[in-house]
C-alpha positions as a Markdown table, in Angstrom:
| # | Residue | x | y | z |
|---|---|---|---|---|
| 1 | Met | -32.9 | -3.3 | 3.0 |
| 2 | Lys | -30.0 | -5.1 | 3.5 |
| 3 | Val | -26.5 | -4.3 | 2.3 |
| 4 | Phe | -22.6 | -6.0 | 1.9 |
| 5 | Val | -20.3 | -3.2 | 1.2 |
| 6 | Thr | -17.1 | -3.8 | 0.4 |
| 7 | Gly | -13.7 | -2.5 | -1.5 |
| 8 | Thr | -12.4 | -0.4 | 1.7 |
| 9 | Arg | -10.2 | -1.7 | 4.2 |
| 10 | Gly | -12.6 | -1.3 | 6.9 |
| 11 | Ile | -13.8 | 1.0 | 10.1 |
| 12 | Pro | -14.0 | 2.9 | 12.6 |
| 13 | Asp | -10.1 | 4.6 | 12.3 |
| 14 | Ile | -8.5 | 2.5 | 9.5 |
| 15 | Pro | -6.8 | 5.3 | 7.8 |
| 16 | Gly | -7.6 | 6.5 | 4.3 |
| 17 | Gly | -10.0 | 8.2 | 2.2 |
| 18 | Val | -12.4 | 5.4 | 1.4 |
| 19 | Glu | -12.5 | 4.2 | 4.5 |
| 20 | Lys | -13.1 | 7.3 | 6.4 |
| 21 | His | -16.0 | 7.5 | 3.5 |
| 22 | Cys | -17.7 | 4.5 | 4.7 |
| 23 | Gln | -17.0 | 5.2 | 8.6 |
| 24 | Glu | -19.1 | 8.7 | 8.5 |
| 25 | Leu | -22.1 | 6.9 | 5.5 |
| 26 | Tyr | -23.2 | 3.5 | 6.9 |
| 27 | Pro | -23.4 | 4.5 | 10.7 |
| 28 | Ile | -26.3 | 7.1 | 9.4 |
| 29 | Ile | -27.8 | 4.6 | 6.4 |
| 30 | Ala | -28.4 | 1.9 | 9.2 |
| 31 | Ala | -29.6 | 4.2 | 11.8 |
| 32 | Lys | -32.6 | 4.9 | 8.6 |
| 33 | Gly | -33.1 | 1.3 | 9.5 |
| 34 | His | -31.1 | -0.3 | 6.3 |
| 35 | Gln | -28.8 | -3.5 | 7.1 |
| 36 | Ile | -25.4 | -3.0 | 6.6 |
| 37 | Leu | -23.0 | -5.8 | 6.6 |
| 38 | Leu | -19.6 | -4.2 | 5.9 |
| 39 | Ser | -16.9 | -6.6 | 5.4 |
| 40 | Thr | -13.2 | -5.9 | 6.3 |
| 41 | Arg | -9.8 | -6.5 | 5.4 |
| 42 | Lys | -8.5 | -8.4 | 8.8 |
| 43 | Pro | -4.8 | -7.1 | 8.7 |
| 44 | Tyr | -5.7 | -3.6 | 9.7 |
| 45 | Val | -8.7 | -4.6 | 12.5 |
| 46 | Thr | -7.6 | -4.1 | 15.3 |
| 47 | Ser | -10.4 | -4.6 | 17.4 |
| 48 | Tyr | -12.6 | -7.9 | 15.9 |
| 49 | Lys | -15.8 | -5.9 | 16.9 |
| 50 | Ser | -19.0 | -7.4 | 15.5 |
| 51 | Thr | -21.0 | -4.1 | 15.0 |
| 52 | Trp | -19.9 | -0.7 | 15.5 |
| 53 | Gln | -22.8 | 2.4 | 15.1 |
| 54 | Lys | -25.2 | -0.4 | 14.1 |
| 55 | Val | -23.0 | -1.6 | 11.2 |
| 56 | Tyr | -22.5 | -5.3 | 11.5 |
| 57 | Leu | -19.0 | -6.2 | 10.3 |
| 58 | Val | -17.6 | -9.1 | 8.6 |
| 59 | His | -13.9 | -10.0 | 9.2 |
| 60 | Thr | -12.4 | -10.9 | 5.9 |
| 61 | Tyr | -8.6 | -12.5 | 4.5 |
| 62 | Ala | -6.5 | -10.4 | 3.0 |
| 63 | Pro | -2.8 | -11.2 | 2.2 |
| 64 | His | -1.2 | -7.8 | 3.7 |
| 65 | Arg | 0.4 | -6.7 | -0.2 |
| 66 | Lys | -0.6 | -3.9 | -1.9 |
| 67 | Ser | -0.3 | -5.6 | -5.2 |
| 68 | Ile | -3.3 | -8.1 | -4.7 |
| 69 | Glu | -4.8 | -7.3 | -1.4 |
| 70 | Ala | -7.7 | -5.3 | -2.1 |
| 71 | Ile | -8.4 | -8.2 | -6.0 |
| 72 | Val | -8.4 | -10.5 | -3.2 |
| 73 | His | -10.3 | -9.5 | -0.8 |
| 74 | Thr | -12.6 | -7.7 | -3.0 |
| 75 | Phe | -13.6 | -11.8 | -4.2 |
| 76 | Leu | -13.9 | -13.4 | -1.1 |
| 77 | Ser | -15.9 | -11.0 | 0.2 |
| 78 | Val | -18.4 | -11.4 | -3.1 |
| 79 | Ile | -18.3 | -15.0 | -1.9 |
| 80 | Lys | -19.6 | -14.0 | 2.0 |
| 81 | Ala | -21.9 | -11.9 | 0.4 |
| 82 | Arg | -24.1 | -14.5 | -1.9 |
| 83 | Leu | -23.7 | -16.5 | 1.3 |
| 84 | Phe | -25.6 | -13.4 | 3.3 |
| 85 | Asn | -27.4 | -12.9 | 0.1 |
| 86 | Pro | -28.0 | -8.8 | -0.1 |
| 87 | Asp | -29.9 | -6.7 | -1.1 |
| 88 | Ile | -27.5 | -4.9 | -2.6 |
| 89 | Val | -23.4 | -4.9 | -2.6 |
| 90 | His | -21.9 | -1.7 | -2.6 |
| 91 | Ile | -18.2 | -1.8 | -4.0 |
| 92 | His | -16.1 | 1.2 | -3.5 |
| 93 | Ala | -12.8 | 1.7 | -5.7 |
| 94 | Ile | -11.9 | 0.7 | -9.2 |
| 95 | Gly | -9.1 | -1.4 | -8.3 |
| 96 | Pro | -12.5 | -3.8 | -6.8 |
| 97 | Gly | -14.4 | -3.2 | -9.8 |
| 98 | Leu | -12.6 | -6.2 | -10.8 |
| 99 | Met | -14.6 | -8.4 | -9.0 |
| 100 | Val | -18.1 | -6.9 | -10.5 |
| 101 | Pro | -18.5 | -9.0 | -13.0 |
| 102 | Phe | -17.8 | -12.2 | -10.4 |
| 103 | Ala | -20.7 | -10.2 | -8.3 |
| 104 | Arg | -23.5 | -10.3 | -11.3 |
| 105 | Leu | -22.4 | -13.6 | -12.2 |
| 106 | Leu | -23.4 | -14.8 | -8.7 |
| 107 | Gly | -26.9 | -13.0 | -9.8 |
| 108 | Leu | -26.0 | -10.2 | -6.8 |
| 109 | Lys | -27.2 | -6.7 | -7.4 |
| 110 | Val | -24.1 | -4.3 | -7.4 |
| 111 | Val | -23.6 | -0.8 | -6.8 |
| 112 | Val | -20.0 | 0.9 | -7.4 |
| 113 | Thr | -18.7 | 4.2 | -6.6 |
| 114 | Asn | -15.9 | 5.6 | -8.3 |
| 115 | His | -13.7 | 7.1 | -6.3 |
| 116 | Gly | -11.4 | 8.3 | -8.6 |
| 117 | Pro | -8.7 | 7.8 | -11.4 |
| 118 | Asp | -6.2 | 5.4 | -9.1 |
| 119 | Tyr | -4.6 | 4.4 | -12.2 |
| 120 | Asp | -3.1 | 8.1 | -11.8 |
| 121 | Arg | -1.1 | 7.2 | -8.8 |
| 122 | Gln | 2.3 | 7.7 | -8.8 |
| 123 | Lys | 3.4 | 4.1 | -6.7 |
| 124 | Trp | 1.2 | 1.7 | -9.6 |
| 125 | Gly | 3.5 | -0.3 | -12.5 |
| 126 | Ile | 2.0 | -0.5 | -16.0 |
| 127 | Ala | 1.2 | -4.3 | -14.9 |
| 128 | Ala | -1.4 | -1.8 | -12.5 |
| 129 | Lys | -2.4 | 1.0 | -13.8 |
| 130 | Thr | -3.9 | -1.4 | -16.8 |
| 131 | Met | -5.9 | -3.6 | -14.3 |
| 132 | Leu | -7.0 | -0.9 | -12.5 |
| 133 | Arg | -7.9 | 0.9 | -15.9 |
| 134 | Leu | -9.9 | -2.5 | -16.7 |
| 135 | Gly | -11.4 | -2.3 | -13.0 |
| 136 | Glu | -12.5 | 1.1 | -13.6 |
| 137 | Tyr | -14.5 | 0.1 | -17.2 |
| 138 | Leu | -15.8 | -3.7 | -15.9 |
| 139 | Gly | -16.9 | -2.1 | -12.4 |
| 140 | Ser | -19.5 | 1.0 | -14.8 |
| 141 | Tyr | -19.9 | -1.7 | -17.7 |
| 142 | Phe | -21.7 | -4.0 | -15.3 |
| 143 | Ala | -22.8 | -2.5 | -12.1 |
| 144 | Asn | -26.5 | -2.2 | -12.1 |
| 145 | Glu | -25.8 | 1.9 | -10.7 |
| 146 | Val | -22.8 | 3.9 | -10.7 |
| 147 | Ile | -21.9 | 6.3 | -7.9 |
| 148 | Val | -19.4 | 9.0 | -8.3 |
| 149 | Ile | -17.9 | 11.2 | -6.3 |
| 150 | Ser | -16.8 | 14.6 | -7.9 |
| 151 | Lys | -18.1 | 15.9 | -11.5 |
| 152 | Ile | -14.1 | 15.2 | -12.6 |
| 153 | Ile | -15.0 | 11.5 | -12.3 |
| 154 | Glu | -18.1 | 11.8 | -13.9 |
| 155 | Gly | -16.2 | 13.2 | -16.5 |
| 156 | Ile | -14.4 | 10.7 | -17.3 |
| 157 | Val | -16.9 | 7.7 | -16.3 |
| 158 | Gln | -19.3 | 8.9 | -19.2 |
| 159 | Lys | -16.1 | 9.3 | -21.8 |
| 160 | Arg | -14.2 | 6.5 | -21.1 |
| 161 | Cys | -17.3 | 4.1 | -20.1 |
| 162 | Asp | -20.4 | 5.8 | -22.4 |
| 163 | Arg | -22.0 | 5.1 | -18.4 |
| 164 | Asn | -25.0 | 7.7 | -16.9 |
| 165 | Val | -23.6 | 7.6 | -13.3 |
| 166 | His | -24.8 | 9.3 | -9.8 |
| 167 | Leu | -23.4 | 12.7 | -8.4 |
| 168 | Ile | -23.0 | 11.2 | -5.2 |
| 169 | Tyr | -20.4 | 14.2 | -3.4 |
| 170 | Asn | -17.4 | 13.4 | -0.4 |
| 171 | Gly | -19.1 | 14.6 | 2.8 |
| 172 | Val | -17.7 | 16.7 | 6.6 |
| 173 | Val | -19.2 | 16.8 | 9.5 |
| 174 | Leu | -18.9 | 20.3 | 10.8 |
| 175 | Pro | -16.6 | 19.6 | 14.1 |
| 176 | Arg | -16.5 | 21.1 | 18.0 |
| 177 | Lys | -12.8 | 22.2 | 18.0 |
| 178 | Ser | -11.1 | 20.9 | 20.7 |
| 179 | Glu | -10.1 | 23.9 | 23.9 |
| 180 | Lys | -7.2 | 21.2 | 24.8 |
| 181 | Asn | -3.5 | 21.3 | 24.1 |
| 182 | Asp | -2.2 | 18.2 | 25.9 |
| 183 | Phe | -1.6 | 16.4 | 22.6 |
| 184 | Leu | 0.1 | 19.4 | 20.7 |
| 185 | Asn | 2.9 | 19.7 | 23.7 |
| 186 | Lys | 4.0 | 15.8 | 23.6 |
| 187 | Ile | 4.5 | 16.5 | 20.4 |
| 188 | Gly | 6.3 | 20.1 | 20.7 |
| 189 | Val | 4.0 | 22.3 | 19.4 |
| 190 | Ala | 2.3 | 25.5 | 20.4 |
| 191 | Lys | -0.9 | 27.0 | 18.6 |
| 192 | Lys | -0.7 | 28.0 | 15.7 |
| 193 | Glu | 2.4 | 27.6 | 15.4 |
| 194 | Tyr | 2.3 | 24.7 | 12.8 |
| 195 | Ile | 1.6 | 24.2 | 9.4 |
| 196 | Ile | -0.1 | 20.7 | 9.1 |
| 197 | Ala | -0.8 | 18.5 | 6.1 |
| 198 | Val | -2.8 | 14.9 | 6.2 |
| 199 | Ser | -1.9 | 11.9 | 4.1 |
| 200 | Arg | -0.4 | 8.9 | 3.5 |
| 201 | Phe | 3.2 | 8.5 | 2.8 |
| 202 | Val | 2.7 | 7.9 | -0.6 |
| 203 | Pro | 3.9 | 9.5 | -4.1 |
| 204 | Glu | 1.1 | 11.0 | -5.2 |
| 205 | Lys | 0.2 | 13.2 | -1.9 |
| 206 | Gly | 3.7 | 15.3 | -2.7 |
| 207 | Leu | 5.1 | 15.3 | 1.1 |
| 208 | Asp | 8.7 | 15.7 | -0.3 |
| 209 | Leu | 8.0 | 18.5 | -2.2 |
| 210 | Leu | 6.1 | 20.0 | 0.6 |
| 211 | Ile | 8.9 | 19.6 | 3.1 |
| 212 | Gln | 11.2 | 21.1 | 0.3 |
| 213 | Ala | 8.9 | 23.8 | 0.0 |
| 214 | Phe | 8.9 | 24.4 | 4.0 |
| 215 | Gln | 12.6 | 24.3 | 4.4 |
| 216 | Ser | 14.0 | 26.5 | 1.8 |
| 217 | Thr | 11.1 | 28.8 | 3.7 |
| 218 | Gly | 13.1 | 29.1 | 6.4 |
| 219 | Thr | 10.3 | 30.0 | 8.9 |
| 220 | Asp | 10.0 | 29.3 | 12.4 |
| 221 | Tyr | 7.1 | 27.9 | 11.9 |
| 222 | Lys | 6.4 | 24.0 | 12.2 |
| 223 | Leu | 5.8 | 21.7 | 10.1 |
| 224 | Val | 3.3 | 18.9 | 11.6 |
| 225 | Ile | 2.6 | 15.6 | 8.9 |
| 226 | Ala | -0.4 | 13.2 | 10.3 |
| 227 | Gly | -0.2 | 10.1 | 8.9 |
| 228 | Asp | 2.0 | 6.9 | 7.5 |
| 229 | Ser | 2.2 | 4.5 | 4.9 |
| 230 | Asp | 0.2 | 0.9 | 5.0 |
| 231 | His | 3.2 | -0.7 | 3.5 |
| 232 | Glu | 6.8 | -0.3 | 3.7 |
| 233 | Thr | 8.4 | 1.4 | 1.0 |
| 234 | Gln | 11.5 | 3.6 | -0.1 |
| 235 | Tyr | 9.0 | 6.2 | -1.1 |
| 236 | Ser | 8.0 | 6.4 | 3.1 |
| 237 | Lys | 11.6 | 5.5 | 4.3 |
| 238 | Ser | 12.9 | 8.9 | 1.7 |
| 239 | Ile | 10.0 | 11.0 | 3.8 |
| 240 | Arg | 11.4 | 10.1 | 7.1 |
| 241 | Glu | 14.7 | 10.5 | 6.2 |
| 242 | Leu | 14.0 | 14.2 | 5.5 |
| 243 | Ala | 12.1 | 14.9 | 8.3 |
| 244 | Ala | 14.8 | 13.5 | 10.5 |
| 245 | Gln | 17.1 | 16.4 | 9.4 |
| 246 | Asp | 14.8 | 18.9 | 10.4 |
| 247 | Asn | 13.0 | 19.4 | 13.9 |
| 248 | Arg | 11.4 | 22.1 | 12.4 |
| 249 | Ile | 9.1 | 18.6 | 10.6 |
| 250 | Ile | 7.8 | 16.5 | 13.0 |
| 251 | Leu | 5.4 | 13.1 | 11.7 |
| 252 | Thr | 2.6 | 12.2 | 13.9 |
| 253 | Gly | 1.8 | 8.6 | 12.4 |
| 254 | Tyr | -1.7 | 8.2 | 12.0 |
| 255 | Ile | -3.8 | 9.7 | 14.5 |
| 256 | Gly | -7.2 | 9.9 | 14.8 |
| 257 | Gly | -10.0 | 11.6 | 17.6 |
| 258 | Glu | -8.7 | 13.9 | 20.1 |
| 259 | Glu | -5.3 | 13.6 | 18.9 |
| 260 | Leu | -6.1 | 14.8 | 15.4 |
| 261 | Asn | -9.2 | 17.1 | 16.7 |
| 262 | Gln | -6.4 | 19.3 | 18.3 |
| 263 | Val | -4.2 | 19.3 | 15.7 |
| 264 | Tyr | -6.9 | 20.6 | 13.3 |
| 265 | Ser | -8.1 | 22.9 | 15.4 |
| 266 | His | -4.9 | 24.8 | 16.3 |
| 267 | Ala | -2.8 | 24.8 | 13.1 |
| 268 | Arg | -2.1 | 27.9 | 11.3 |
| 269 | Leu | -2.1 | 26.5 | 7.7 |
| 270 | Phe | -3.3 | 23.3 | 6.0 |
| 271 | Val | -1.3 | 22.0 | 3.1 |
| 272 | Leu | -2.1 | 19.5 | 0.2 |
| 273 | Pro | 0.6 | 19.3 | -2.4 |
| 274 | Ser | -1.1 | 16.4 | -4.5 |
| 275 | Phe | -0.7 | 15.2 | -7.5 |
| 276 | His | -4.0 | 13.2 | -7.6 |
| 277 | Glu | -7.1 | 13.0 | -5.1 |
| 278 | Gly | -11.1 | 11.6 | -5.9 |
| 279 | Leu | -12.4 | 14.6 | -3.7 |
| 280 | Pro | -10.3 | 14.9 | -0.7 |
| 281 | Ile | -11.4 | 14.8 | 2.6 |
| 282 | Ala | -8.4 | 16.2 | 4.3 |
| 283 | Leu | -9.1 | 18.8 | 2.9 |
| 284 | Leu | -12.9 | 19.3 | 3.2 |
| 285 | Glu | -11.8 | 18.5 | 7.3 |
| 286 | Ala | -9.6 | 21.3 | 7.0 |
| 287 | Met | -12.4 | 23.5 | 5.6 |
| 288 | Ser | -14.6 | 22.5 | 8.0 |
| 289 | Tyr | -12.2 | 23.4 | 10.9 |
| 290 | Gly | -11.8 | 27.4 | 8.9 |
| 291 | Leu | -8.2 | 26.7 | 8.3 |
| 292 | Ser | -6.6 | 28.6 | 6.1 |
| 293 | Val | -5.9 | 26.0 | 3.4 |
| 294 | Leu | -3.5 | 25.6 | 0.2 |
| 295 | Val | -3.6 | 22.9 | -2.1 |
| 296 | Ser | -2.4 | 21.6 | -5.5 |
| 297 | Asp | -4.3 | 23.5 | -9.0 |
| 298 | Ile | -5.2 | 19.3 | -9.7 |
| 299 | Pro | -8.8 | 19.1 | -11.2 |
| 300 | Ala | -10.2 | 17.4 | -7.6 |
| 301 | Asn | -8.9 | 20.5 | -5.7 |
| 302 | Leu | -10.0 | 22.6 | -8.0 |
| 303 | Glu | -13.9 | 21.6 | -7.7 |
| 304 | Val | -13.8 | 22.4 | -4.3 |
| 305 | Gly | -14.0 | 25.6 | -5.8 |
| 306 | Leu | -11.1 | 27.9 | -3.1 |
| 307 | Ser | -10.0 | 31.2 | -4.0 |
| 308 | Gln | -7.4 | 31.2 | -6.1 |
| 309 | Asp | -4.5 | 32.5 | -4.3 |
| 310 | Arg | -5.6 | 29.1 | -2.5 |
| 311 | Tyr | -4.2 | 27.6 | -5.0 |
| 312 | Phe | -0.5 | 26.6 | -5.9 |
| 313 | Lys | 1.2 | 25.2 | -9.3 |
| 314 | Cys | 1.2 | 21.0 | -8.6 |
| 315 | Gly | 4.4 | 20.1 | -8.7 |
| 316 | Asp | 6.3 | 23.2 | -8.2 |
| 317 | Val | 8.5 | 23.5 | -5.1 |
| 318 | Gly | 8.8 | 26.9 | -6.2 |
| 319 | Asp | 5.2 | 27.9 | -6.4 |
| 320 | Leu | 4.1 | 26.2 | -3.5 |
| 321 | Gln | 6.8 | 27.7 | -1.4 |
| 322 | Gln | 5.9 | 31.6 | -2.3 |
| 323 | Lys | 2.8 | 31.2 | -1.6 |
| 324 | Met | 3.3 | 28.8 | 1.7 |
| 325 | Lys | 4.8 | 32.0 | 3.2 |
| 326 | Ile | 2.2 | 34.4 | 2.1 |
| 327 | Leu | -0.4 | 32.3 | 3.3 |
| 328 | Val | 1.1 | 31.6 | 7.0 |
| 329 | Glu | 0.4 | 35.0 | 8.0 |
| 330 | Lys | -3.3 | 35.4 | 6.3 |
| 331 | Gln | -5.7 | 33.6 | 8.2 |
| 332 | Leu | -9.4 | 33.2 | 6.7 |
| 333 | Thr | -11.5 | 36.6 | 7.6 |
| 334 | Glu | -14.9 | 36.1 | 8.8 |
| 335 | Val | -16.4 | 35.8 | 5.7 |
| 336 | Glu | -14.5 | 33.3 | 4.3 |
| 337 | Lys | -15.6 | 31.2 | 7.2 |
| 338 | Gln | -19.0 | 31.7 | 6.6 |
| 339 | Lys | -19.1 | 31.4 | 3.0 |
| 340 | Ile | -16.7 | 27.9 | 3.8 |
| 341 | Gln | -19.8 | 26.7 | 6.6 |
| 342 | Arg | -22.5 | 27.5 | 4.3 |
| 343 | Gln | -21.1 | 25.5 | 1.3 |
| 344 | Ile | -19.9 | 22.1 | 3.5 |
| 345 | Lys | -24.0 | 22.2 | 4.7 |
| 346 | Thr | -25.1 | 22.7 | 1.4 |
| 347 | Asp | -22.7 | 20.8 | -0.8 |
| 348 | Tyr | -21.2 | 18.1 | 1.6 |
| 349 | Asn | -23.8 | 16.9 | 4.0 |
| 350 | Trp | -23.4 | 13.5 | 5.2 |
| 351 | Asn | -27.2 | 13.2 | 5.7 |
| 352 | Thr | -27.2 | 14.5 | 2.3 |
| 353 | Ile | -25.4 | 12.1 | 1.2 |
| 354 | Ala | -27.0 | 9.0 | 3.1 |
| 355 | Glu | -30.1 | 10.0 | 1.9 |
| 356 | Gln | -29.0 | 9.7 | -2.0 |
| 357 | Thr | -27.9 | 6.3 | -1.7 |
| 358 | Ile | -30.5 | 5.3 | -0.6 |
| 359 | Glu | -32.0 | 6.2 | -4.1 |
| 360 | Val | -29.6 | 4.5 | -5.8 |
| 361 | Tyr | -30.0 | 0.9 | -3.8 |
| 362 | Lys | -34.4 | 1.8 | -4.2 |
| 363 | Lys | -33.3 | 2.8 | -8.0 |
| 364 | Val | -31.4 | -0.5 | -8.1 |
| 365 | Met | -34.2 | -2.8 | -6.5 |
| 366 | Ala | -36.5 | -0.9 | -8.4 |
| 367 | Gly | -35.3 | -2.0 | -12.1 |
């Protein structure tokens, strides 16, 4: 099969949950003998390679403005897709879902993956939220088949769009932990002496609450935040200003590869204070490293099925502070680590996810 992919900023090593999803998924599908063409957004591309791990990269213009970036890029990508004449166009996320009717009008067969109700994100105004809701509806209604990454999203789509969907979870790779610490030395932290968060600087990630809770704990541990903002905003500026007031808080910027491996491998506690998620890959990654984790009690995090003491009341700084103080001193037992590894191998295995996705493609082809 020939599959054209859009709705992502691109691969490889471009920050974002959808981007991580595509980076893990499509090389596996390509290795199984299928031709994958993936449309990147030029503002995020640092090296204009034509292929990466057997995935063909189609570099496409996109304005670097958050309000119109995704929709303009998807529109241009659908036009390019028609020129490539693929068997399937796979569109990721509900914003790009606005272009599903256009793709169908051009005679293309479309699969949509709904990564979550983005209209719940705090960064969007009323007009943007309305368009995202419309994208969710049009994508679900007009696509040949719809994939969702969690049971929560499955329920939303079935209720709002009256559409049967395919539940295929996000995945994670069991890592080989790093023994090195040169990057830790560079940023000024010691092994097992820091808490980490891996996140973009956007309001729905709750980093401001994390910093407030951390500062009020009075701990000698440090807080490492691996991430940055795609577009500079007042919120992202405020995160930098809060961090600058406390020398225990370290902002690494976007990191990947060995640097991120080191930060995950030697952390003491992972915290995810989000107000909104689809199915957070950063949490799955932290679990894959056997880290002690603390996350907000939003539906997407609850679906992962952690023990109750690893959830705090979403938006409650006091509860976050109290549980962070407890869990930073409470590491996972071997029994807990083995349970998590079994869960990752069964529920969040990328090879299984790739096979499930291919079956959806086959269903569209046969229809």
